[in-house]
SERO-511716 format. One line per field, with one value per residue: x, y negated, z of N, C-alpha, C, O in turn; residue in one letter. Coordinates in steps of 0.05 Angstrom, whole numbers, plus 5000, padded with zeros to 4 digits. Atoms other than C-alpha are relative to their C-alpha. Last residue first. Layout:
N
nu: (X | ...)
nv: (Y | ...)
nw: (Z | ...)
cau: (X | ...)
cav: (Y | ...)
caw: (Z | ...)
cu: (X | ...)
cv: (Y | ...)
cw: (Z | ...)
ou: (X | ...)
ov: (Y | ...)
ow: (Z | ...)
residuo: (A | ...)
***
This chain:
77
nu: (4987 | 5016 | 4991 | 5020 | 4990 | 4980 | 5012 | 4987 | 4982 | 4993 | 5000 | 5019 | 4994 | 5017 | 5027 | 5018 | 5019 | 4995 | 4992 | 4989 | 4974 | 5001 | 4983 | 4978 | 4989 | 4978 | 4998 | 5018 | 5011 | 4988 | 4977 | 5009 | 5012 | 4978 | 4987 | 5018 | 5000 | 4975 | 5002 | 5018 | 4986 | 4980 | 4976 | 4974 | 4991 | 4995 | 4995 | 4976 | 4978 | 4989 | 4977 | 5004 | 5018 | 4986 | 5017 | 4988 | 4975 | 4978 | 4997 | 5005 | 4978 | 4977 | 5004 | 4995 | 4971 | 4987 | 5007 | 4984 | 4973 | 4998 | 5002 | 4975 | 4980 | 5006 | 4992 | 5020 | 5008)
nv: (4999 | 5014 | 5026 | 5020 | 5017 | 4987 | 4978 | 4974 | 4992 | 5025 | 5001 | 5021 | 5026 | 5006 | 5006 | 5005 | 4979 | 4988 | 4972 | 4996 | 5013 | 5018 | 4993 | 5020 | 5006 | 5018 | 5015 | 4989 | 5019 | 5000 | 5018 | 5027 | 5010 | 5007 | 5023 | 5023 | 5006 | 5014 | 5027 | 5015 | 5006 | 5021 | 4990 | 5007 | 4981 | 4973 | 4985 | 4984 | 5017 | 4993 | 5016 | 5013 | 5022 | 5022 | 5010 | 4993 | 5016 | 4983 | 4994 | 4972 | 4984 | 5005 | 4986 | 4971 | 4996 | 5002 | 4976 | 4978 | 5004 | 4994 | 4971 | 4989 | 5004 | 4982 | 4972 | 4987 | 4974)
nw: (5027 | 5019 | 5009 | 4994 | 4978 | 4983 | 4985 | 5003 | 4979 | 4988 | 4971 | 4991 | 5012 | 5023 | 4992 | 5023 | 5006 | 5026 | 4995 | 4973 | 4997 | 4977 | 4977 | 4997 | 4974 | 5001 | 5025 | 5021 | 5019 | 5027 | 5000 | 4996 | 5025 | 5018 | 4989 | 5004 | 5028 | 5006 | 4989 | 5017 | 5025 | 4996 | 4986 | 5012 | 5020 | 4992 | 5025 | 4999 | 4992 | 4974 | 4991 | 4975 | 5004 | 5012 | 5022 | 5026 | 5004 | 5007 | 5029 | 5005 | 4989 | 5017 | 5025 | 4995 | 4996 | 5026 | 5015 | 4988 | 5008 | 5029 | 5002 | 4989 | 5020 | 5023 | 4993 | 4983 | 5010)
cau: (9630 | 9616 | 9655 | 9616 | 9676 | 9650 | 9584 | 9615 | 9566 | 9528 | 9523 | 9506 | 9568 | 9558 | 9618 | 9686 | 9730 | 9789 | 9785 | 9783 | 9773 | 9719 | 9725 | 9670 | 9622 | 9575 | 9531 | 9510 | 9565 | 9572 | 9555 | 9485 | 9513 | 9557 | 9497 | 9457 | 9516 | 9523 | 9450 | 9456 | 9517 | 9482 | 9425 | 9360 | 9296 | 9260 | 9267 | 9236 | 9185 | 9137 | 9091 | 9047 | 9045 | 9107 | 9072 | 9127 | 9108 | 9036 | 8989 | 8978 | 9011 | 8961 | 8903 | 8929 | 8935 | 8864 | 8837 | 8874 | 8845 | 8775 | 8782 | 8807 | 8749 | 8699 | 8732 | 8725 | 8785)
cav: (2100 | 2091 | 2143 | 2200 | 2248 | 2308 | 2287 | 2221 | 2163 | 2127 | 2188 | 2177 | 2213 | 2271 | 2282 | 2314 | 2305 | 2257 | 2242 | 2166 | 2147 | 2200 | 2229 | 2226 | 2279 | 2296 | 2357 | 2381 | 2371 | 2425 | 2409 | 2439 | 2502 | 2514 | 2510 | 2558 | 2607 | 2602 | 2619 | 2678 | 2704 | 2697 | 2738 | 2704 | 2741 | 2686 | 2614 | 2588 | 2533 | 2578 | 2560 | 2617 | 2637 | 2681 | 2727 | 2759 | 2723 | 2751 | 2703 | 2709 | 2642 | 2608 | 2641 | 2618 | 2547 | 2549 | 2575 | 2520 | 2467 | 2494 | 2494 | 2422 | 2402 | 2434 | 2401 | 2333 | 2297)
caw: (4577 | 4652 | 4691 | 4723 | 4726 | 4686 | 4655 | 4633 | 4632 | 4576 | 4532 | 4458 | 4431 | 4479 | 4524 | 4514 | 4576 | 4574 | 4649 | 4646 | 4573 | 4564 | 4495 | 4443 | 4418 | 4361 | 4372 | 4441 | 4494 | 4546 | 4619 | 4615 | 4584 | 4645 | 4692 | 4649 | 4646 | 4722 | 4732 | 4684 | 4721 | 4788 | 4760 | 4742 | 4760 | 4797 | 4773 | 4838 | 4831 | 4793 | 4735 | 4709 | 4636 | 4644 | 4693 | 4734 | 4799 | 4794 | 4827 | 4903 | 4916 | 4869 | 4905 | 4972 | 4946 | 4918 | 4984 | 5023 | 4976 | 4984 | 5060 | 5059 | 5014 | 5062 | 5122 | 5087 | 5059)
cu: (4995 | 5015 | 4981 | 5008 | 4980 | 5009 | 5020 | 4987 | 5011 | 5020 | 5009 | 4999 | 4981 | 5005 | 4983 | 4972 | 4983 | 4982 | 5005 | 5011 | 5014 | 5027 | 4997 | 5015 | 5020 | 5010 | 5025 | 5003 | 4983 | 4988 | 5013 | 5022 | 4991 | 4990 | 5023 | 5014 | 4982 | 5002 | 5025 | 4997 | 4983 | 5015 | 5019 | 5023 | 5026 | 5010 | 5007 | 5004 | 5027 | 5024 | 5009 | 5025 | 4995 | 4982 | 5012 | 4984 | 5013 | 5025 | 5025 | 5003 | 4997 | 5024 | 5024 | 4997 | 5006 | 5030 | 5014 | 4994 | 5018 | 5029 | 5003 | 5000 | 5027 | 5021 | 4995 | 5010 | 4982)
cv: (4976 | 5000 | 4988 | 4972 | 4977 | 4982 | 5012 | 5020 | 5027 | 5004 | 4973 | 4998 | 4978 | 4972 | 4994 | 4996 | 4993 | 5025 | 5016 | 5028 | 5005 | 4987 | 4979 | 5008 | 4977 | 4992 | 4982 | 4982 | 5013 | 4979 | 4999 | 4980 | 4972 | 4988 | 4991 | 4974 | 4976 | 4993 | 4984 | 4971 | 4983 | 4993 | 4977 | 5012 | 4993 | 5017 | 5029 | 5015 | 5014 | 4981 | 5009 | 4984 | 4984 | 4975 | 4975 | 4991 | 5006 | 4984 | 5016 | 5008 | 5029 | 5016 | 4996 | 5016 | 5029 | 5004 | 4999 | 5026 | 5022 | 4997 | 5009 | 5031 | 5011 | 4997 | 5020 | 5028 | 5013)
cw: (4984 | 4973 | 4980 | 4991 | 5007 | 5023 | 5020 | 5018 | 4995 | 5023 | 5010 | 5031 | 5010 | 4990 | 4975 | 5011 | 4975 | 4994 | 4974 | 5003 | 5027 | 5003 | 5022 | 5025 | 4998 | 5028 | 5000 | 4975 | 4978 | 4982 | 4972 | 4999 | 5003 | 4974 | 4982 | 5009 | 4993 | 4970 | 4994 | 5010 | 4981 | 4975 | 5005 | 5017 | 4987 | 4977 | 5007 | 4974 | 4999 | 5005 | 5028 | 5008 | 5025 | 4995 | 4988 | 4976 | 4973 | 4994 | 4996 | 4970 | 4995 | 5010 | 4982 | 4975 | 5005 | 5002 | 4973 | 4984 | 5010 | 4990 | 4971 | 4997 | 5009 | 4978 | 4977 | 5007 | 5020)
ou: (5004 | 5038 | 4969 | 4993 | 4984 | 5009 | 5012 | 4982 | 4999 | 5035 | 5027 | 4982 | 4989 | 5011 | 4995 | 4962 | 4979 | 4989 | 5014 | 5034 | 5038 | 5048 | 4998 | 5006 | 5028 | 4994 | 5046 | 4990 | 4988 | 4963 | 5029 | 5018 | 4991 | 5002 | 5027 | 5012 | 4989 | 5011 | 5023 | 4997 | 4993 | 5022 | 5016 | 5023 | 5036 | 5003 | 5030 | 4986 | 5047 | 5039 | 4992 | 5048 | 4981 | 4993 | 5014 | 4992 | 5030 | 5025 | 5044 | 5002 | 5017 | 5039 | 5033 | 5012 | 5026 | 5042 | 5024 | 5013 | 5036 | 5038 | 5016 | 5020 | 5041 | 5030 | 5011 | 5028 | 4988)
ov: (4974 | 4993 | 5003 | 4952 | 4964 | 4992 | 5024 | 5015 | 5044 | 4986 | 4960 | 4984 | 4955 | 4954 | 4988 | 5011 | 4970 | 5041 | 5039 | 5032 | 5000 | 5001 | 4955 | 5025 | 4968 | 4989 | 4990 | 4961 | 5036 | 4976 | 4981 | 4957 | 4956 | 4969 | 4967 | 4953 | 4959 | 4971 | 4960 | 4952 | 4965 | 4969 | 4956 | 5009 | 5008 | 5013 | 5037 | 5031 | 5002 | 4975 | 5013 | 4994 | 4964 | 4954 | 4955 | 4997 | 4991 | 4967 | 5016 | 5031 | 5044 | 5027 | 5015 | 5035 | 5039 | 5017 | 5020 | 5041 | 5032 | 5014 | 5029 | 5043 | 5023 | 5017 | 5038 | 5039 | 5014)
ow: (4961 | 4972 | 4964 | 4997 | 5028 | 5046 | 5040 | 5042 | 4982 | 5030 | 4998 | 5042 | 5011 | 5006 | 4954 | 5027 | 4970 | 4977 | 4975 | 5010 | 5030 | 5003 | 5017 | 5040 | 4977 | 5046 | 5009 | 4974 | 4971 | 4983 | 4968 | 4992 | 4984 | 4964 | 4977 | 4996 | 4977 | 4963 | 4987 | 4994 | 4968 | 4971 | 4992 | 5042 | 4971 | 4954 | 5003 | 4967 | 4992 | 4988 | 5046 | 5005 | 5025 | 4989 | 5001 | 4954 | 4964 | 4976 | 5012 | 4963 | 4993 | 4994 | 4969 | 4971 | 4995 | 4985 | 4964 | 4979 | 4996 | 4975 | 4965 | 4989 | 4992 | 4966 | 4973 | 4993 | 5044)
residuo: (X | X | X | X | X | X | X | X | X | X | X | X | X | X | X | X | X | X | X | X | X | X | X | X | X | X | X | X | X | X | X | X | X | X | X | X | X | X | X | X | X | X | X | X | X | X | X | X | X | X | X | X | X | X | X | X | X | X | X | X | X | X | X | X | X | X | X | X | X | X | X | X | X | X | X | X | X)
***
C-alpha cells in the first residue's frame, strides 16, 4: 500500500467513525441503544424453538425439529 493509499484509507475510516450512530442505514458493530432487558429478551428468544420441536434425549429440552444439536446441553440429536 502506498502512502497515498494509506492516507486515503485512514480518511475513509475517520469519516465512517464520524457518521451518526443513530442513523439506521449505517452499519455499526455495537448494537447501541439496547437496554439490558432488551438484550436479555433477544438472548432468550434465540434459545426458543421456532415451529415444530422435538425433545433432547439427554436434558429433555425442546429443540427445533431440524436441529442437529441441543441448544441447551449441546448433545448430538
